[in-house]
Each structure stands twice: as structure tokens, then as C-alpha cells.
C-alpha positions in Angstrom: 37.9 1.1 12.0 39.1 3.8 9.7 40.4 1.1 7.4 36.8 0.3 6.4 36.3 3.8 5.1 39.5 5.5 3.7 42.3 4.4 1.5 45.5 6.5 1.4 49.2 5.7 1.5 51.4 7.7 3.8 55.0 6.5 4.0 54.8 2.7 4.6 51.2 2.8 5.9 48.5 1.5 3.5 44.8 1.3 4.2 42.0 -0.1 2.0 39.1 1.7 0.3 35.5 0.6 0.8 34.3 0.4 -2.8 30.8 1.6 -1.9 31.9 4.8 -0.3 34.5 5.3 -3.0 31.8 5.1 -5.7 29.5 7.4 -3.7 32.2 10.0 -3.2 33.3 9.8 -6.9 29.7 10.2 -8.0 29.2 13.3 -5.9 32.5 14.8 -7.0 31.8 14.3 -10.7 28.1 15.0 -10.5 28.7 18.8 -10.3 30.6 18.7 -13.6 27.8 16.8 -15.4 25.2 18.9 -13.7 26.8 22.2 -14.9 27.3 20.8 -18.4 23.7 19.7 -19.0 22.2 22.6 -17.2 24.0 25.1 -19.4 23.4 23.2 -22.6 19.7 22.5 -22.0 18.9 25.9 -20.7 20.7 27.6 -23.6 19.0 25.4 -26.2 15.6 25.8 -24.5 15.9 29.6 -24.4 17.0 29.8 -28.0 14.2 27.5 -29.1 11.6 29.5 -27.2 13.0 32.8 -28.6 12.9 31.5 -32.2 9.7 29.6 -32.1 7.8 32.4 -33.8 9.9 31.8 -37.0 9.6 28.0 -36.7 13.3 27.6 -36.2 12.7 27.0 -32.6 10.6 23.9 -33.2 13.5 21.6 -34.3 15.7 23.1 -31.5 13.0 22.3 -29.0 12.8 18.7 -30.2 16.6 18.5 -30.1 16.5 19.8 -26.5 14.0 17.1 -25.5 16.0 14.4 -27.2 19.2 15.5 -25.5 17.5 15.6 -22.1 16.3 12.1 -22.6 19.7 10.8 -23.8 21.4 12.5 -20.8 18.8 10.9 -18.5 19.4 7.5 -19.9 23.1 7.9 -19.4 22.4 9.2 -15.8 20.3 6.1 -15.1 23.2 3.9 -16.1 25.7 6.0 -14.1 23.4 5.8 -11.1 23.3 2.0 -11.4 27.1 1.7 -11.5 27.8 4.3 -8.8 24.9 4.1 -6.3 23.6 0.6 -7.2 20.1 1.9 -7.9 18.1 0.3 -10.7 15.9 2.8 -12.5 13.8 1.4 -15.4 13.1 3.5 -18.5 9.9 5.4 -18.1 9.3 6.4 -21.7 6.3 5.6 -23.8 6.8 3.9 -27.1 7.5 6.4 -29.9 5.3 6.2 -33.1 6.7 6.4 -36.6 6.9 9.7 -38.5 8.7 12.9 -37.5 5.7 15.0 -36.6 4.1 12.2 -34.5 7.4 11.4 -32.8 7.9 15.1 -31.9 4.4 15.3 -30.5 4.9 12.1 -28.5 8.2 13.5 -27.0 6.5 16.8 -26.0 3.4 15.1 -24.5 5.3 12.4 -22.5 5.6 13.5 -18.9 8.9 11.6 -18.5 10.5 14.1 -20.9 9.6 17.0 -18.7 10.7 15.2 -15.6 14.1 14.7 -17.3 14.4 18.4 -18.0 13.4 19.2 -14.5 16.0 16.8 -13.1 18.8 18.6 -15.0 17.6 22.0 -13.9 17.7 20.9 -10.3 21.0 19.1 -10.6 23.0 22.3 -10.7 22.2 23.4 -7.1 21.9 19.9 -5.9 25.2 18.9 -7.4 26.9 21.9 -5.9 25.6 21.0 -2.4 26.7 17.4 -2.7 30.1 18.3 -4.1 30.6 20.9 -1.3 29.6 18.4 1.4 31.8 15.7 0.0 34.9 17.9 -0.3 34.3 19.5 3.1 33.8 16.2 5.0 36.7 14.2 3.5 39.0 17.3 3.8 38.2 17.5 7.5 38.6 13.8 8.0 41.9 13.5 6.1 43.2 16.7 7.6 42.6 15.6 11.2 43.6 11.9 10.8 47.0 12.7 9.3 47.7 15.8 11.3 50.6 14.1 13.2 52.4 13.3 9.9 52.5 16.9 8.5 52.3 18.9 11.7 56.0 19.8 11.5 55.5 21.4 8.1 52.9 23.9 9.4 54.2 27.5 9.9 52.8 27.7 13.4 51.7 25.3 16.2 48.0 24.5 16.8 46.3 25.4 20.0 42.8 25.0 21.3 41.6 27.5 23.9 39.0 25.9 26.3 38.6 29.2 28.3 39.7 30.0 31.8 43.3 29.7 30.8 43.0 26.1 29.7 44.9 25.8 26.4 45.6 22.6 24.5 48.9 23.2 22.6 49.5 20.9 19.7 53.2 21.1 18.9 54.4 17.5 18.6 53.5 14.1 17.1 52.2 12.7 20.4 50.0 15.7 21.2 48.5 15.5 17.7 47.4 11.8 18.1 44.2 12.7 19.9 43.2 14.8 16.9 43.7 11.7 14.7 41.3 9.8 17.0 38.8 12.6 16.6 39.4 12.3 12.8 38.5 8.6 12.9 35.2 9.4 14.6 34.6 12.2 12.1 35.3 9.6 9.3 32.6 7.4 10.7 30.2 10.3 10.8 31.2 11.3 7.2 30.6 7.8 6.0 27.1 7.7 7.5 26.2 11.1 6.2 27.4 10.3 2.6 25.5 7.0 2.7 22.4 8.8 3.8 22.9 11.5 1.2 23.3 8.8 -1.5 20.1 7.1 -0.5 18.3 10.5 -0.6 19.8 11.2 -4.1 18.8 7.7 -5.3 15.2 8.3 -4.1 15.1 11.7 -5.8 16.6 10.2 -9.1 14.1 7.3 -9.0 11.2 9.8 -8.6 12.4 12.1 -11.4 14.0 9.7 -13.9 11.9 6.5 -13.3 8.4 5.7 -14.3 5.6 7.5 -12.3 3.4 5.7 -9.9 0.5 5.9 -12.2 2.3 4.4 -15.1 3.7 1.6 -12.9 0.2 0.8 -11.7 -1.2 1.1 -15.2 1.4 -1.3 -16.5 0.8 -3.7 -13.7 -2.9 -3.6 -14.3 -2.3 -4.4 -18.0 0.0 -7.2 -17.1 -2.5 -8.7 -14.7 -5.3 -8.4 -17.2 -3.3 -10.2 -19.8 -2.3 -12.8 -17.3 -5.9 -13.3 -16.3 -7.0 -13.6 -20.0 -4.3 -16.2 -20.7 -5.3 -18.1 -17.5 -8.9 -18.1 -18.7 -7.9 -19.4 -22.1 -5.7 -22.1 -20.6 -8.5 -23.2 -18.3 -10.9 -23.3 -21.3 -8.4 -25.3 -23.4 -8.0 -27.7 -20.5 -11.8 -28.1 -20.2 -12.1 -28.8 -23.9 -9.3 -31.4 -23.7 -11.0 -33.2 -20.8 -14.4 -33.1 -22.7 -12.8 -34.5 -25.8 -10.9 -37.2 -23.9 -14.1 -38.3 -22.2 -16.1 -38.2 -25.4 -13.6 -40.1 -27.6 -12.3 -42.4 -24.9 -14.1 -43.5 -21.8 -17.6 -42.6 -23.1 -17.2 -44.7 -26.2 -15.9 -47.6 -24.1 -18.8 -47.4 -21.7 -21.3 -47.2 -24.7 -19.6 -50.4 -26.1 -19.9 -52.1 -22.7 -23.6 -51.2 -22.5 -24.3 -52.5 -26.0 -22.3 -55.7 -25.4 -24.2 -56.4 -22.2 -27.5 -55.8 -24.0 -26.6 -58.2 -26.7 -25.4 -60.8 -24.1 -28.7 -60.5 -22.3 -30.7 -61.1 -25.5 -28.6 -64.2 -26.2 -28.5 -65.5 -22.6 -31.2 -68.2 -23.2 -30.8 -68.9 -26.9 -27.0 -69.0 -27.1 -25.2 -69.0 -23.7 -21.8 -69.5 -25.3 -22.1 -66.3 -27.4 -23.5 -64.5 -24.4 -20.5 -65.4 -22.3 -18.2 -64.2 -25.1 -20.0 -60.9 -25.2 -19.8 -60.5 -21.4 -16.1 -61.2 -21.5 -15.7 -58.6 -24.3 -17.8 -56.1 -22.3 -15.6 -56.8 -19.2 -12.5 -56.1 -21.2 -13.9 -52.8 -22.5 -15.0 -51.9 -18.9 -11.4 -52.4 -17.7 -10.1 -50.2 -20.6 -12.6 -47.5 -19.7 -11.4 -47.6 -16.1 -7.8 -47.3 -17.2 -8.7 -44.4 -19.5 -10.6 -42.6 -16.7 -7.6 -43.2 -14.4 -5.3 -41.6 -17.0 -7.7 -38.8 -17.4 -7.8 -38.2 -13.6 -4.0 -38.3 -13.5 -4.0 -35.7 -16.3 -6.2 -33.4 -14.2 -4.2 -33.8 -11.0 -2.0 -36.9 -10.3 -2.6 -38.5 -7.0 1.1 -39.1 -6.4 1.7 -35.3 -6.6 -0.9 -34.6 -3.9 0.2 -37.5 -1.7 4.0 -37.4 -1.9 5.0 -34.1 -3.6 7.0 -33.0 -6.6 10.1 -35.3 -6.3 8.2 -38.6 -6.6 5.8 -37.2 -9.1 8.5 -36.0 -11.4 10.5 -39.2 -10.9 7.5 -41.1 -12.1 7.3 -38.8 -15.2 11.0 -39.4 -15.9 10.6 -43.1 -15.6 7.9 -43.1 -18.3 9.9 -40.9 -20.7 11.4 -42.9 -23.6 14.8 -41.1 -23.2 17.0 -41.1 -20.1 16.0 -38.2 -17.7 17.8 -37.2 -14.5 15.7 -35.4 -11.9 17.0 -33.0 -9.2 14.4 -31.6 -6.9 14.9 -29.3 -3.9 11.6 -27.5 -3.0 11.6 -27.4 0.8 9.4 -26.0 2.3 6.7 -27.6 0.1 5.2 -25.0 -2.2 1.4 -24.4 -2.6 -0.7 -26.9 -4.5 -1.2 -24.6 -7.5 2.6 -24.1 -7.9 3.2 -27.9 -7.6 0.6 -28.6 -10.2 2.0 -26.0 -12.6 5.5 -27.3 -12.1 4.4 -30.9 -12.7 2.6 -30.2 -15.9 5.3 -27.9 -17.1 7.8 -30.8 -16.8 5.3 -33.3 -18.3 4.6 -31.1 -21.4 8.3 -30.3 -21.8 9.4 -34.0 -21.7 6.6 -34.9 -24.1 7.9 -32.2 -26.6 11.5 -33.4 -26.1 10.6 -37.0 -26.8 8.5 -36.1 -29.9 10.5 -33.2 -31.5 13.9 -32.5 -30.0 15.8 -35.6 -31.2 17.6 -35.6 -27.8 19.3 -38.6 -26.2 19.1 -37.3 -22.6 17.4 -34.6 -20.6 17.8 -33.1 -17.1 15.1 -31.7 -14.8 16.1 -29.4 -12.0 13.5 -27.8 -9.6 14.7 -25.5 -6.9 12.9 -23.3 -4.3 13.9 -19.7 -3.8 12.6 -17.4 -1.1 9.5 -16.4 -3.1 9.3 -18.8 -6.1 9.9 -22.2 -7.5 12.2 -22.4 -10.5 11.9 -25.3 -13.0 14.7 -25.9 -15.5 14.4 -28.6 -18.2 17.5 -29.1 -20.3 18.0 -31.4 -23.3 20.8 -32.1 -25.8 18.6 -32.1 -28.8 18.8 -30.2 -32.1 17.5 -26.9 -30.6 15.5 -24.3 -32.5 12.5 -24.4 -30.1 10.5 -21.2 -29.9 7.2 -20.1 -28.5 4.6 -20.1 -31.2 0.9 -19.2 -30.8 -1.1 -22.4 -30.3 2.1 -24.4 -29.7 3.1 -26.5 -26.8 5.5 -23.9 -25.4 2.8 -21.3 -25.7 0.6 -23.6 -23.6 3.3 -23.8 -21.0 3.5 -20.0 -20.9 -0.3 -19.7 -20.6 -0.4 -22.3 -17.7 2.4 -20.5 -15.9 0.6 -17.1 -16.4 -2.4 -18.4 -14.4 -0.3 -18.0 -11.3 1.7 -15.0 -12.6 4.7 -17.2 -13.7 7.2 -16.6 -16.5 8.6 -19.1 -19.0 11.9 -18.4 -20.8 13.1 -20.5 -23.7 16.8 -20.6 -24.7 17.2 -22.9 -27.7 19.9 -22.0 -30.2 20.2 -24.1 -33.4 22.2 -27.2 -32.6 21.2 -27.1 -28.9 21.2 -27.4 -26.1 17.7 -26.3 -25.2 16.9 -24.8 -21.8 13.3 -24.1 -20.7 13.2 -22.1 -17.5 10.0 -21.5 -15.7 9.7 -19.3 -12.6 6.5 -19.8 -10.6 5.8 -17.4 -7.7 4.7 -18.9 -4.4 2.6 -15.9 -3.6 0.4 -13.9 -5.9 
């Protein structure tokens, strides 16, 4: 079991290191050095800047102290990500232009003061973590490998249990039970350092990451923007339906009514002309029905509701003027809103490809993850696609935003173009 935790080479025996515990131990051993360095530097600069503030020299020193603290915190976040596998986003507010306003923003940003507090606390905390790491692994290695170096010790080991019971450790065989105890101690050390790493990660996340209020504020802003885009997308869809009804089916039905009225007036005087007008009205009625069917399909296609995404997207691909391959794996079936967003994302994207991309083929891939549906549409066209206000891709992003989805466009000049949409299945 020790092979999971320790890596050392003694004679011909080689064991393997667990990378996680190695990174944790390395972090705790080096953390004292970085903690001492930044503690001394920042405290010295801070004290000098406070002492010379009355003659204005301390002001630029104070700004330098804050800049250094933030830079050190940024490096620490990267180091924590590599060593402890903890992702801490940057908590800083955007800095304005101008030296005076930037200095004021630095001083009034709570994240700056949390950075300074972190480095002030890292000296005692780093000393504790360093001491525990050294003590634990020294005890583990000393007991595990005692049989191999026992003969080099100046005296034999003995353990007095009281009552004249003495355990004399003076040979390789008698030292083996100590190695077993060392293995158990290694397991305990592993668990303790893992727990210490989790505690340090939580502490670092609280000090170096965004505060709960800023996270909630950012989330509220994001949801507000998403709701606004959803309202705009719904309003645009309503206007499109109204326009299609007015310019299409409504005009056809008006033509049908006028044709039938003219036919009725000619029914007795000119039956042949009346019959021609009725046939013309019948043709217009069939066109109106077809346009209404297309309009209904544009609102929500029946094949999508009846059979799901795979047949609906295959139907879209069959109507596309360029060859399109479709790969759909969305079991279990996602919610209706997600299916609808995925369908219209693919429909709009294929329309844009056929009109503007100059592609000869396209591929649609839809997969289901644990919490979302991912739609990827790839074409081999000329590339250069980008999201522009009022453009088709912006409309896709707005539609996805109605259910908190995200659209990413990768389209270098010369292609290929990949449009990836992630649609959450819970919101």
C-alpha cells in the first residue's frame, strides 16, 4: 500500500510516487519560502510608504505595494491551480484609464486588501504547513526504512512497555514491525496532508477569489442580460411571424376571397369564367395552406415534437442544398425548450452556410452531456464568420441565451468554420 504514497529508491527497491501527494508536499515545502519573501517585501514597502506618506513619497510606494500584492496573488492562483488543482478566478474590478483613477481603483478594490491579508497570513500558515509536512514525512521515511539503516546507528533501539517488558530492536528482523507501523503512519500522513490541502485551497479561494457578493452581482448581471436578449429574441420572432402572415398567407386568403366574390357575381352570366375564378381561388387556397404549414413548422416543427431531434435534423439536412452528415446522440431526451433551441440553431446555421460560406459539405454533431446538449456544426467553407449585431449568428446567440446557453464561433479565414452551442438542460 505504501507504493501508492511514497517514491524512494533504496538499493534495488523502487516504488512509485503518487503525483497528487507529491505536488501537495512540494507546495507546502516551497510555500514557506514564497510566504517569507512576500511577507518581508510587502510589509517593508507598506511600512515605508506609510512612514513617508506625509511627504508624498509614500503614495507611489503604496501603489507599488498594491500592484506587487496583486501580481503575487495572480502568480499564487496559477501555482495553486498547478499544485493543488484548485481553480480560482480573478476577482479584480476593471481598472480605468489614467494614473490617478487607476491608483484610486486599486485602493478601493476589496480584492487588493484581501491579497495583502493573504500574504500577511501566509508566513505563520506556511510555517505550520512546512513543519507538518517535514515532520510527517520524516517520521514515515524514518520508520519505514529503519531496517535498512539500523546497523549504522550508534546504539540499538528499545521500547520500554513498563513492568520489565522491553522491546529491543537490534536486528533487521526485529525492525520490520516498525516498518509496518511506518506504512500505517504513511497512510495517516497522506490523509492529513490531503485534508490540509483542501483546507488551504478553501482558504485561498476565500482570500484570492471573488467574494460572494461580487459573484452574486455578476450572476445577476448575466441573468439580466440573458433575460433581455431572450425578450428581444422573442419579440423578433413575433415580428417575423406577423410579417410572414401579413405578406404570405393573409394576402393569399384575401386573393381567395376576392376570387370567390368575382366568381359568385359571374355565376349566372358567365359560368365558364366563374369556374376559372373558382379554380384560381382553389389554387391560392392550397398555396395559403402550404404557407401556413411552413409557418407552423417555423414556430415548432411537428416532427421534432413527435420523433425528436435526430429525425428533425435529418429532415433539415435533406432539404439543405449541400451534403450534410448528421450525428445525434441525445439520450435521455432533453427538455422541449432545449430541443427547439438545438433545432433552430442547426436550421439557421445550415441556411447561413448555404447562402454565405461557399462550402461543399457540412457536418452536424449533437451530443448529450450530464447537464447540457452540445451542438456543433462544421463546414469547409471560406471562413471569416463572426458574430455581428443584428446578424444571423447574433440571433443564434440570442436564442441560446433564452435558456442560458452559449454560442462559440471559430472561423479562421480559409476555414473550416465551427459553430458550437452549449444548451443547459436545467436553468
